[in-house]
N, C-alpha and C positions, 0 to 999 in steps of 0.2 A: 341552649341545647348541648348535650354531651354525647351525641351520637358519633359513631367512627366516621371518619372522614370520607370513606368509601361511599356512604349513602348519600352524603352532600354532593360529591362528584357525579353520581348516576342521576340525581334529581337535576342539577344544572346542565348535564348532558341532554336530558330529554327536554329541558326548557329551550335550549338553543337549536337542537337538531330537529325535534318533533313539535316545537311550540307548545309542550305541555306545561301546564301550570306547576309551579313550585312554592306552595304556600308555607312550607315549613311545618315542623312537628306540632307546634301550638295550634296553628290554624286548623290542621288536619284533625286534631282531637276535638276542637270546637265543632267542626262540621260534622264529624261522626256523631258526637253527642247530640247534635240537633237534628240530624237526618235519620239515623238508625231507628229511633222510637217511633217515627212517623210511617215507616214501611209497614204495610199489613200483609196478613198471610195471603189475601186474595190477589195482591199485587205480585207476590212470589209465584203463585200459581199461574197467573197470566204469562209470566216469563217462562215458565216450564212447559206450557202449551205450544211454545215456538219450536220445541225440539220434537219435530214429527218424524217418527222412525218409519213411516209408510213410504216416504220418497227421500231421495238424495242421501241415501245411507250406504256406506261401505262397510261391510263385514269381513273381518279376517280372522281365519280359524287355521291354526298351524298346530303340527305334532312332529316331534323329531323321529327319526327312523333308528331302529336298533343297527348300530354299524360302529366301526372304529372310529369314524368322524364326530360321533356324539357319545364318548365313553361314559359321561356322567348319566345320561338317560339309560344307557345300555347297562351299567352296573346296577343302577337302581330297579331296573325292570327285572333283571335276573334275581336280585336280592328279594324283591317283593313276591316274585313267582315261587321262590323257594320256601318263603314264610308262608304262602297260601298253598303250597303243594299243588301248583298249578303250572301249566306251560307258559313261558313268556310269551307276550302278544308282540309280533314285529312292528306293528303299527296300529294306530287307531283309525277306524272307519270315518272318513271325513263326509259330511252331508253334501249334497249338491246345491244348486242355486234355489231350486224350488223348494226343498226341504227347508232351507235357512229362512226363506221368505215366510213359509208356513209357521216356523217358530217364532218370528217376530209378530205375526198376526195373532197367534194364540196368546202370546204375552199381552199385546196390547188389548185383547178382548177380556183378558181375565181380571177379576176383582183384586185390587191391591189392599191388602189388610194394613191396617194403621200400625205404626211402629209401637212395639208393646211397651207399656208404661214401665218405668223403672220401679223394681221392687222397693227401692229406698231412694231417699233424696239425696242426689248427686253431691250437693253443696256441703252435706253433713256426713257423708260417707266415711271420709277419713277420721273425722272425730269419733264416729260410731266404732270404727275398728280400734282405735286407740282406747275408748273406754271399755271395749270388751275385753282388753288385756289387764283389767284392773287388779285381777287375782294374782297375776304373775309379776306385777311391777313392784318396785319398792315405793314406800310412802314418801312423797316429796316433803323435804324440810331444808329450809335455807341455813339452819344452824349448823348443818354438817359440811357446808361448803368452806373451803379453805381459799380465800382470795388474797391477793397482794398485788400492789401497783409495781410495775416494771419500768425501770428506767435504765437508758442506755446513753452514757455520756458521749458527746460528739456525734450522735445521730439526729439528724434534723427531723422535723415533723412534716410528713408529705401533705401538701396542700395546693390546691389549684390557684390560690392567691399569693403563695410564697414567692418571694424575690430570690434572684440568684444569690448564694452566700448566706442566706438565713439559715442558722444553725438550730434555733429554738431549744437551747440547752435545757431550759426548764420544763419543757413539755415531756410527759412521760411517753414510753414506747407503747405501752398498752397495759392490760390487766391479765393476770394468770389466774385461773380457777381450777381448782380440784373438787370435783362433784362427789356426793356421798358414795356412788359406785367405784370411784377410782379414775373416772374419765377426766382427762386434762384438756382445758380449753385455754386458748390465747385470743382475747378480744382487742381488736384495733379499730378505733373509729376514725374515719376520714371523711373528708368533703371532696375527694377527687372526682367522684360521680354521684349524683344525687340519687339515682335509681338502680345501684348495683350493691349487692352483698355476695362476697365469695367466701365459700367454705370448703376447706381442704383438710383431709384427715389421712393419718397414716399409722401403721403398727408394723412391728418386726414379723418377719416370717413371710415367705412367699413361695415361688416355684422350686427353690431348691430344696424344700421340705417334701416334695413330691417326686422324687427320682425313683424310677423303677429299674429293676434288674431282672435278668433272665434272657433265655435264648430267643423267645418270641416277643419280647418287649425290650425296651430300653429307652434312655432319656427321660425326659419329664413326662409324667401321666398325662395322658390325653384328656382325662376327665378334669384335671386341674387346669389345663390350658384352656378348656371350653367352659369353665364353671361360670364365668359371668354371663356369656352368651346363652347358656341354657338356663341360667336363673332368670334373664329376662324373658325368655319365651315361656317358662313355666309360670312366672308370676312372681314379682318381689312385693314386699310389704303386705303379703297376705291377699293381694289383688291380681286378677287377671290383667294382661296387657291392655285390653280394650277398656276395662273398668277403670284402671289408672289413668288412661289417657282422658276419659270422661271426667274424672275429678279434677284433672288439671287443665281442662279446657277454659281459655281466656285467663290463665294465670302465668305469670313469669317464674315458673320453677323448672329447674333443669335437673331431674334426678338421674344419677348414673349409679350403677351398682359397683362395689369394690373391685378392683382389678389387681391381679397379682403380678408382680415383677419378680426379679432374681430373688432379692433378700427382704422385700417389703410388699405390703398390701395397702394401695392407695385408694382414696375416695375424693372424687372432685365433684362439688355441687356449686350452685348459684341460683339467686333468686332476687327480686326486687324487695325493697324494704317492706312494701305492703303485704307481700306473701311470705314473709319470713316465718310466720307461725305454721304455715303448710308445710314449708321445707322442714322444719324441726319436727312435725308430726311424721313425715315420710321418713325421716332418718330414724325416729324412734321405732316405727313399724318395721324398719329394715332389720332391726335387732330383735324386736319382739315376735315376729312373725317368720318362722323358717321356712325356707323354700321346700315345697313338697313336689316329689317326683311323680307321684300317682295323682288320681283324681280324674273327673270327667273331661274329656277333650285332651287329656296330656299326651295319648298315643299319636293322634295326628299331628300335633304340634312337634312333638320329638321327632317324628318322621321327617317333617320339614326342616328341622335343625340338621339332622344328618344328611339330608339331600343338599342343603347349603353348605355343609362342611365338605362334602365330597366335591361339589362344584368349586369351592375355593381352592381345595388341595390340587385338584386336577389343572385349574387355571394357573396356579403357581408353577406347576411342572411344565406348562406350555409358555410361560412369560420368560422372555430372555433375560430381564433384569433380575427376576427373582432367582432364576437358575445361577445367574452370575454372584449375587449376594450370598447365596446358599454355599457356592463354592469357596468364596472369600472367608465365610464364617468357618468352614470345614478346615481351611488352610491355616488360619491364624489361631485357632484354638486346639490344633492337633486332632480334629474330629471328635471333640468332646460330646459325650451324650447329651448334654444340656441343649446344645444346638440342633438336635436332630427333630424333624418334623414328624408328626404322627403320619404313619402309613395309611393306605386306604382301608386296608383290612383291620387296622386298629380303630378306625373311625366307624367302621361298620360294627364293631364290637363295643361301642361305647356304652358304659354302665351309667345312666344319667342319675341313678340313685347315689352313686358314689360322687358324681359331679355336684348334686345338691349337698351331700354331706360336706364336702371340701368347701363349698361356698358358705354354708351355715357355720362351719368352724371358724371362718374369718369374722364373722359377726357374733361370736358367742361371748367374747370377754372385752366389754367396754373399758374395763380397768388397764387394758394395754393399748388403747387408742389415745391419740393427741390430735385435736382439731384445732385450727386457726380460723377465725371468723373476721374478715376485714371488709370495710365498707362503711356506707351509712346507716350505723346501727341505732336502734331505739335507745331512749334513756335507761340508764342502768337500772333504775327501780322497776322499769317494765320488762327489760331483757333477762335479768337474772332469774327472776320467778319462772319465766318461760323456759330457760335452759334447765332449771332444776325440775320443772314438771315433765318435760319431753326427753331430756337427756339423762338427767340424774336418777331418773326412776327406773332406768333399764337395769335389770339384774345380770350378774354375772353368770358364768356356766352353772353354778350350783344352786340358781333360783334366788329368791328373796332372801333365804336364810344362809346363803353362800358367803364366801370371804370376798369382801368389796374393797380390801385394801390394794392400793396401786403397788405392782412390783417395782423392783430397782431397775432403772433403766439400764445400768451396766449389766446386770444379770440377764435382761432380755436380749441385749445386744451379743453377749457371749454365748446364748443358747442358739443362735442362728446357725444352721448347717452351712458351712462354706462350700464353694464350688472349687474343686481343684483343677483349675485350667492353666495350661502351661502353653507358652509360645514354643514353636518347633525348635528342636536343638540344632538344626542345621538349616541353612538357607534353602527356600523353596521357590521355584518358579513354575507356574502352572498355567495352561492355556485353556480356555473353555470355548470349545467350537459349537457355535449355534447356528441353526439354519435362519436366514434373514433376508428379506428382500433388498434392502439397502444396506450396504456395508457400514456398520458402525462399531466403534471399538470403545471399550471401557477398560481402564487400567487402574489398579489400586497397588499401592507400593507401601507395606506396612513394616514397622519396626517395633521390637519389645520395649517396654517403657516401665521402669522401676524407679520410684521416687526414693531419694537419699534420706530425707527425713522421715522418722517414724514417731507418730503420736503414742505415747505411753500413759497408763492409768495414773493418775496423781501427778502428772508432770505437765503443768500448763506451758511451760517453755517449749516442750517438744511439740505440743499442739500447735502453738503459735508458728513455730518454724516449718512445720508441715503444711499449715495453711498459706505461709509466705511462698513455699515452693510450688504449691498448685496455682497460686495467682501469677507467679512468674512463668510457669508452663503455659498459661492461657496466653499471656502476651507473647511468649516465644512462638507459639503457633500462629498467631496473627502476623508476626514478622516473616516467618517461614512462608506463609501464604502469599504475602505482598511480594517477597523476592522472587518465589517461583512463578508468579504471575508476570512479573517484568521479564523473566527468562523465556519462559515457555510461549507466552503469548505475544508480548510486545517485541521481543528481540528474535525469536524463531517464527512467530506467526503460525503455529501448528495446533493451537488449542485456542478455545474461547475463554476458559476459565479453569482454575485449579483450586481445589478444596484441600485444607489441611485440618485435621482434627484429631483430638487425643479421646480415648475411651478407657475409663477406669471402673466402669460400672460393675464388672465381674469380680472386682478385688474384694477379699474376704473383709467383713466389717469389724472384725475383732480388733481390739487394741494391741499394740505391739507388733502388728503385721504389716510389713511394707506395702504400700499400695503398688499394684502393677497393673498393667494394660497394654495398649498399644497406641502408637502414633502413625497416622496413615495419611498418605498422599494420594489423591484420586483426580483423575481427569478423563475427559472424553475426546477421542482423536480419531484419525484415520488408522484402521487396523494396521496397515502396512508400516506406519510411523511409530507403533507402540514401543517397540524395543529401542529405537532411537531416542524417544523422549524419556524412557527410563534411565537410560545412560546418561541423558543429559541432566536429568534430576539428581542422580548419584554424583555427577561431576560437581554440580553447584554445591551440594551438601559438603562435598570433600573441600571445596574451595572455601566455604564458610568456616569449616573446622580449622584448616590450616592458616587461615588469615590472608590467603591470596585475593579473596573477594569478600572481606569481612562485612558485617553488618554495619550501617552507617547510622549517623544520628537522625537522618531523614526517616530511615526505616523504623527505629524505635518511637520517634515522635509520632509518626503516622499510626503506629499501632496503638499507643496510648490515647491519641485523639479520637480514634475510632471507637475504643473502648468507652471513653468519657462520654460521647454523643449518644451511644446505644444505652449506656447506663442512665443518662439524664432523661431519656423517653421511658425506660422500664420503671424508674423509681416513682413515676407518677401514675402508676396503675396499681389497682388493689390486687390483681392477680400476683404481681411481683411480691408485693409485701407477704401476701399469704404463703407463696412458695418459699421465699427465702427463710422466713421465721419458721417454717415447718422443717426445711432441710437443716437449719441450725439446731433444731431441737434433736435431730437425728445424726448430727456431726459428731466426730471424735472429740472436738473441743467441748461439747456439752457433757460427753462422758467423763471427761477429766474435771470439769468445773461445776456443772449442775445449776448454773444460773444463767438463765437465757438472756437477761439484760448484759450481763458481762460478755457473753459469747458473741451477742450482736455488735456490741461496741468494739470487741477485738476484731471482728471480721471488718467492720468500717475503717478502723484505724489502719489495719494491714493492707487493705486495698489501697488507700490512700498513699502509704509508704511505698508500695511496690510500684504503683503508678507514677509517682514522682522521682523515685530513685532508679527506675528501670533504664539502664543505658545499653550502648552496643557491646561494651565489654561483658556485662551481665549476660546479654543474650548469648555471645560467643561462647562464654564459659559454661553456660546451662546446655547449649547445643552439644558441646563435647562430652558433658556428662551423661545427657540422655541418649544420644546416638554416637557412640564410639566408633572409631574406624574399623574395628575388627568385629562390629555387631552382626547379628543375623538379620534376615530380612525375608519377607514373603511378597512375591510378585505374582498377581493374578491378572490375566488379560483375557478379555472377550474378544473373539475373532469370528468371522463368518466361515460357517462350514461349507466345504466344497469350493472355497475361494482360492486364490493364488497365493495368499499370504502364508509365508514360510516363517518358522521359528525353530530354534534349536532346543527349545524347552520340551517338557513331557507334555503330550498330548492327551486330552480325555474329553469325550464327546457328551453333548446333550442337545436335544432336539426340542423344537417348539412348533 
């Protein structure tokens, strides 16, 4: 069995506490195959007759009132009244007990119509949809495939039977395919899990391409932010949500629509080996069948989407932690429009046609996508024809006669619109006062982060140096977290835990531009002790800089050992391999080298070198470079509103 350990733990817990049987997955499958075919429709009907709605029934009917205490319902009622040119209803008329009983009796006495027969065969619905796109597809041909074996020296082959230290130098890393439409695939067959295939995809371009400007708008387009959600509600792959669920009933296929981030559009799918063809069919239909904003039933669906977005937005305004995180983002980005959330008015004015267009644009150019497929793959002679049939036949934006050549990766990277986000020029301390029942304080201390090494086009040495600095930064973050936990928790006893992290996600992806971001220290504490703990954190950082309390060999060895243990766990999962290979395809090292095997080998070698040679002196030197004594900082603390906690910093209020 290769199930997660949590399922084993739950099964054994029920065995010992509830004396429930624990036969295991194999025996359960045998029992299901034996018993389920023997259950008749009459037996199911007999069980249904036990549910008697004439007695022992509790019926609950509720409706919100129009008031400031239910703003979502109030705003929605006013909006619907304006659309229908009618007066808003303060409340719905609720039936009394006799009327409810009469409703139940009328339902029980009514004739129940049989469930309508499907207009088509559910099992062949996906294939029929795919065949209906024959005119718009490219003709599959294996002659147009560019395939090559990828090798990465020093990178071991992942295997559940591999022993520690086995390098498997002769084993290839995988195989790279360029299909006739320019779509790039990386295939890696593993035996880590017998019943799992992970498929991940990515292309350049994301939310940074959808920034608005104007007096009544700003930030990222609301249509782009909700494009994936609205596409799911309207129906992806040319199927309504209910129809898609019927097609996937009983199958291990997890379809998710593409999601836009700052500079990328990502796709994350998975299936069992037996359902791989269904997964590829869905992926093909995702590109071949654009999302339509109109159509029967779309108005009610879109109304539900708007209502859900309004409820989500209002809930965020009432959530203390969400308010706090919003203020942190506002402070560390100098209130950049990219971090702005859509207003209630902007949500009410959502144009779902534009949202559908934003989604369809992301799935219109397969030549700009890269997919990694990792897991228990079928034999190559069976897999490659499937890939060419379902993925290689997807036309690019110009249709079957359009240009299907794959664009240059460096050109796609350079074409991305960067976000001009800057850390504040002066230090800021901001308190967020929020109403709360039990006093609770959260504090974030952030510093600007700029890497010294810069990767340049055609310069592999600069890419290697930047990669080395990134990995040293990860170990430095671990060392800082360990030291601050010792000081703030074990020595002072004022916090339960401290988290230290770095964020370089908003750094422009262009080559020759220094990576920049933030390094943050966060902890939860008594609000009255927040200022004291911030000062203690600053003091400890200063002691680490000047050497009066320098990093020790125990600190660095603990950081490297923790990283080693986590890496040993991750390297034995298909998800990690699919993610790391996809990340390296979009790394600066690949932009300079264009050979994925060399880039993976470089990443593996640099990681081992950094972990082996990382010392206390390296950590101290890097800390002085990353956090100079005269550096700027941002401190944001959450405090209870109306309490007795005092602070000399600027006050700004928020309510929940």
